N, C-alpha and C positions, 0 to 999 in steps of 0.2 A: 526416734534416732536422733542423736545429735549432729550438729552441723559437721562437726569433725569426722564423724562416722561416714557421712555423706561423702565428704572428700576421699576418705581412705578408700571407700567402695568404688569410688572412680578410677582406680588404678586398673580394673578391670574394665577393658573397653568393649564397644560394642561388637566387635568382630570375633565371635567365636570364642570368647573369653581370653583372647590375646592380651600380653600387657600393653598398656596405653603408652602414647608418647610421653617422653619426660616433660612436656610443657615448659621447657626452658629454653627453646630456640631463640635466637636473638630477637627476632621481629614477632614472636608469638605474643599476644596480649595476656596480661595477667589476671584482669578481672572481667573481660569479655568471654562470652561462649565461643569456642572453637570445637572444630570436630578433632579427635585425636589423630586422624590422618584422612588424607583424600579430600575430595571436593565437597564444599558446601554452599547452597544459595539460600534460597527463600525460607523463611521461618513458615511452618505449617501448623495447623492444628491446636494452637496455642488455648489451653483449657486449665481451670482449676477443678480439681475434683478430689475429695477425700484428704484434705491437707496437703496436696501435691500440685505443684505448677507443673504442666507437661509442656515441652517444647520438641515439637517434631520438625522436620526440616529437610529440604530437597538435598540428597546426597548421592553421590556416585561412591559405591563401596569399592570400587575397583581401580580408581586412578584419581589423579589431581585435576583433571579436566571435566567438564560437563559431560554426561552421557550415563546410561543405566539409572535413570533416576529412581530412587527408592526414598522411604521416609526414615530417616535418623531419627533417633529419640533420645531424650533426657528428661530428667525430673528434678525438681528443687524443691526445698521447703521455704524458701524465702525469695525466688527469682534472682539470686544471687550467686550461691554455691550450687553447682549441678553435678549430677551424677548421670553418667553414661549408661544407656540400656542398650539391648540388642535392637538391630533394625526392625522397626514394626511393621513396615509394608514393603515388600520387594518387587521389582520387576518381575514379570512372570510372562511366559508365552510372547515375548516381544512387546508386552505392553507395559510402558513405564509408568510409575507413579507420579503425576504431576501435583501441583500445589491444591490445597483444600484446606477444610477445616474439620474440628471435633467438637462434638456436643455431649454434654451429659444428659441423658435420657433415663431419669431414675423412675418414671412412671411406665417404660418401655413402650411408648407410643408406636414404637417401630416394630414391636413383637418380634425383636430379635434376640432378646437377652434373656427371656424366660423369667420365672417367678423369683422374687426377692431372695427366697430362702436358698436358691442355689447360685447365687453370685454375690461379689463384694462391691461391684459397681456396674454401671451400664454406659459404656462410652460408645459413641458411633462417630466413625470418620466418614466423611464426604468428600472424595477426592476425584481429580481428572485422571482417567485413563487415557493414555496417549498411545495411539499405536493402529496398524492398519488402515491408515489414510484417513483418520478422524479421531476426534476427542469426545468422550462420553464421560458421564458423571456417574460415580459408583459408591457403595457403601462397604464398609467394613465394621466389625464391631469387637468389643471386649468386655468380658464380664470379670476380669481379674485385675482391676486398676491399671488397665493399659499394658499389662506384661506381655500377653499374647493377643492376637488379633486373627480374626477369621473373615475372610473375605464373603460377601453376600452371595449366595447361589444364583440369584436373580438379577446379578448386574448385567447390563447397566440400568440404572434407574431412570436415566435421562438421555436420550440419543437424539438429536436433531441432523445427525448425518453430515455434521459440519467439522472442518478441519481446524478452525480458529474459535473454539467454544470451551472455555476452561476457567479454572479458580474458583470453585464454589466456596462462598462463605454462607454458613447457616446460623440462624439464631432463631429462638422462639419468640413470637409476638403475642404477647399475652392478650390485648384488647381483641384480637381476631382469632385467638386460640388456635394458631397454626404455626408450622415452621415456614420461615421465609428462606429462600435460596436466592442469594447474588451470583451471576454468572457474567462473563464479559463475552461479547461476539468480538473478538479482539481487533479484527482487520475492519470492523465497521464502525468503531469508536461507540459502541453501545453497551449498555448495562441492561442485562435480561433480568426481571425480577419473577420467581416462581413462588407459589405456596403449596404446601402440603400438610395433611392431618398426621402423617405416619412416616415421613422421610422417604417413602417408596413411590407414592403416586404424586406427581408434580403437575400444577396448572401454570400457565403462563398468566403473570398478572399485568405486566407493564414493561416498557421500554423507557431508558433514559438516554439521551445523547443522540448525535455528537454534540460536544460541548467542552468548553475549556480547552486544552492543549490536546491536538489531535495529529501530532506529527509523527507518531509511532505507534505501535501496537498497544491498546488497553489491556491492563493486567491486573491482577490481584486486587479485587475490590474488597470494600468493607463499609459497614454501615451502622452507626450506632446513635443513641441520644446523648447530649450532654446539656447540663444547665448552663445558661449564659450567666457569666460573672457569679456562678454559684448559687443563683437565685432559683429556688424550687418554684416550679410552675412556668418559669420562663425556659422553655426548652427548645433546642435545635437539633437537627439531625444531622452528623457529619458523614458525607459519602467520601471516602478516599478510593481513588482509582490512580494507579501508577502508569507510566508510558514508557516505552522503549522501541526506537529512540525519540529523542524530542523533549528530554529532560532540561531544566532550567539551566544546568550547568553542562550540558551535552551528554548524550548517551542516555541512559536510563535514569529515571527520576520519578518524583511523586507529586501528585495534585490532589486538591480536595475541593468538595463543594461543600456550601451550608445550606440547609434548607428544612423541608417538613416531610414527613413519611407518616402515612395513614394506614398502613399495613398492605397497601396495594402499589402505591404510586409515590415516587419521591418528586417533589417539586423544589426546584433550585430557587433560593432567594436572589440570586444575582444574575444579571444578563449572560446569556449563553457564552458570549465572548470573553467573559471574565475568567483568568486563571489565577487560581491560588496555590502556591507552592508550598509543599509540606516542609522542605529542607533546601537551603541553598547552596549545599556542598555537592560534590559530585559522587558521594558514596553512602547514599540511604535510599533503599528500595524495597519492594515487595512487603511493604508494613503489614501486620497483621495483629489485631487486638485479642486479648485474653477473652474467652467466654467463661462463664461459670464464676466470676469472682462474687463473693458474698455481698449482698446490698448492704450489710453493715460495714463493710469495707469503703464502698461507694466509689471507688476509683475506677477509671477506664484507662487500660495501660496497654500499649502496643509495643512491639519491637519490629526493627528492620534488618535487612541484609546489608553490611557494610561494603559494598563493592559497586561496580558498574560494568555493565555488560561489553562494554568497549575493550576491557582488558581483565575481566575477571579470570579467564582461562590461564592467563599468562603472570599471574602477580608472582614477584620472587620470593615466595615461602615455600617450605619443604619441613615435614612430610605431609603438611596440611596446607588447604587453601580454602580461605573463607572465615568471615566473622559476623557474629550478631551483634547489633547495637546493644547498649543497655537498655534495660526497659524503661519507658517513659510515661509520665502521668500527663493526661491531655485534659484540657480545659478549654472553653470559649470565652471570649471577651470581647465587649464592645469597644471599637476603636472608632477614630473619626471616619475612616473609610468604610467601617461596616463591623460585622461580626467575624473574629478571626480566631484561630487556632494558636494555643500556646501549649507547649511540651517542655516537661522537665524531667530530670532523672529520678527514679524513686528514692524514697527516703531511705530505704533500707540498704543502699549503698555507703551510707554513713558508718555503718558498722565497719567497713573495710579501713576507716582511718586507723593509721599507726599510731597515733596520739590524739588526746582530746583537743589540744589546742594546736593551732597552725604554726607555722614558722611564717615569720614576717620577711619577706624576700628583699634584700638589697638591691643595688643597682645590678649584680650578678650573683648567681648562686648555683650550686649543684642541682641537678634535676635527678630525682629517683626514676626507676624504670616505668613506675605508673604513679599518677598524682592528680590530685584535684586541686584547682586553683581558682580562687574568688579575687576579682579586682574591680575598681571603679575607674572610668574614663571620664575625664571632666573636659569641659570646653577649652580649648586651647588654640591659640594663634600658631603652634608648631606644626609639625609634621605628622606622620601617622603615630597613632598613640596605640601601644600594646606591647607584647612581649617576643622576643626572638628565642627559639629552641635551636641548639647548635650541636653539632657532633665534632669529635676529634679529626674527623676528614673534611672538614670544611663545609659540610652539609647544614641547611638551616630551613626551619619552618617559621613563618612570621605570622603573627595573627593580632587583630585588634580593630581599631576604629580609622576609617579612611580619613586623609588630610583635608580633602576637600568637599566632603558631604557626609551626612549621618549614616553610614554604611559598615557594617561589620564584615571583616574579611579573613579569609585564611589563604597564605600565598605558599604554596609547596613547590614553586619552580625550581627552587635549588635545593630540594629535600633529598635528591639522590644524586650521586656523583655521574652516574651513567643511567639515564631514563631507561626504563625496561619497556616502554610503549610510548608512542608518539602523542597518545591521547591522555597521558598521565600529567604531565607538567601544567600548571595552571594556576590562576589567582581566582578565587570564587568569592563572591561577596553577596551581601542581602541587607535590605533597608532595614532601618532601626530607627526609633525616636528618641529624642532627647527627653529624659524625665528631669524636668527643671535643667540643671546645669550638667547632669551626669548621665552615664550609661553605664549599666553593671554587666560584667561578663563572668560566668561561671564555665570553667573549662576541665573536661576529662581528658586526662591523657594517658594513654597506656601502649607504650612501646611503639606500635604502629597504627594507632588510632588516635583520632583527636575529634572530640564533640564540643562545640562551642555554643553556650546557651546564653543569648543576650537578653537583658530586662526580662527576666524569669521565663525565658523560653518564647517571647515574642518572635524572635528570629533564631533559627537554628542552622549551623554549619556542621556538616559530618564529613570528615575526611579520613582516607587512609595514607599513610606516609612509609616509605621504606628506604630509609638510611641504609648506607653500607657498613657504619659503625653507629653504636647508640647515641640518640639525641639525650646527652648528660648534662648540658648547661643551659642555664635560663638567663636572659638579659632582658632588663626594660629597655625600651625604645628611648634612646635619648632625645631630650627637649619637647617630649609629648606630654600630655595632659593626663598622665597616669595619676589615679588618686593617691591619698596619703599612705596607703598599705596595700601591697599585694601579699595575699595570705595563701599558704601552699600546705596541703597535707599529703604525706605519702600513703598510697593505699596497698595494703596487703594483697598477695595473690590468693585467688580462690583454689588454686590447684595445688596438690602436693609439691 
């Protein structure tokens, strides 16, 4: 099926074949994934199978606020153009479907899918059931490429009788020939690791934590190996654990640990009081990486929810609420302070560029509704170096390099004439290193989203912005050390 066919098919939304939203609302992003309507938060069950990338997500089918949590579902041939599918897993009998993961089980180790002759795939979802005063881990399976799902009759497969026990991330560990499940004991700031031969019978293997940031509940763990500096044989495991509240910029946020994993125990390379932040903005949470990406591809890719639990239920958008980030390629690199995470947008997004060559931006220029911007900031004795995005209502978002220290920032304090929540206005910043006499910035702007990647993703800041009029002008910060050229590409929309 062509990409265009996928887009046209997206005109039929997830809810009973009703027409989808027009995707032209003033604040709706044009190349980020959003639900046709109602509330969305965490990405769930990211998996590649049979030539398709699956995105499941926390979804309230009935309204614009958190509640009645079910799994929405979309598929894509390229992680850029998405097609909505019917809801995969629905709230049932008072049990909501909280976050989890999906794995491909082609050998049917779970004995859920049956002989290969009777199916086109074997996908197994592992999710938290929330209800009846506790949280449990449960299974559902699909034999038709994720189009329909059956909940396992023997659910739950893991029940500790606890209220704060959730967010299973499952993957196959080849050296020990078993499935590994990560869960959080959220209020204890602990990760609990389980092992299983068949996704049904689970044995507790070890705990990790408390460590790092512990100012709120731990949520949404993930664990995977990455080569350091791309060198085969020099591998560390990255453990991602999100926290709410207690994030770096306030409210919800993400942290990570770098260490080693032997199939049973995760050992942190850093002292337990070291906190490493995934993103220095206020709107990047509940990250999850894709499983099943072919070895021939070689990339580890994740997505995150672009919001913050301080104001997620009152964002000024309608008839939809919630945005997923662009998929990001992950890598580890040695820096003077240790091994650290880099994140960059997937290369597939370049296909959205409206022209092969960029526009070179003068001192001021028109800003399209969605754009990719590349620039250099050089050492200067001047003030803040960067760009200002403005609207006809006098609203502005400013981003770039701080005047007094090597720090990249996004300032959204004047981005909306009337703030919709007291926690929304702010200036958020993260440390960045000089590379000789310059720092590079790559920016993705999409109506109400802003993602800033400094120095090839050494530092990332992700923000939502909600101007009352479109941000449609771009200005260079005067007297600052902006490099010889600011390059801009308009990005085409992914929706009809």
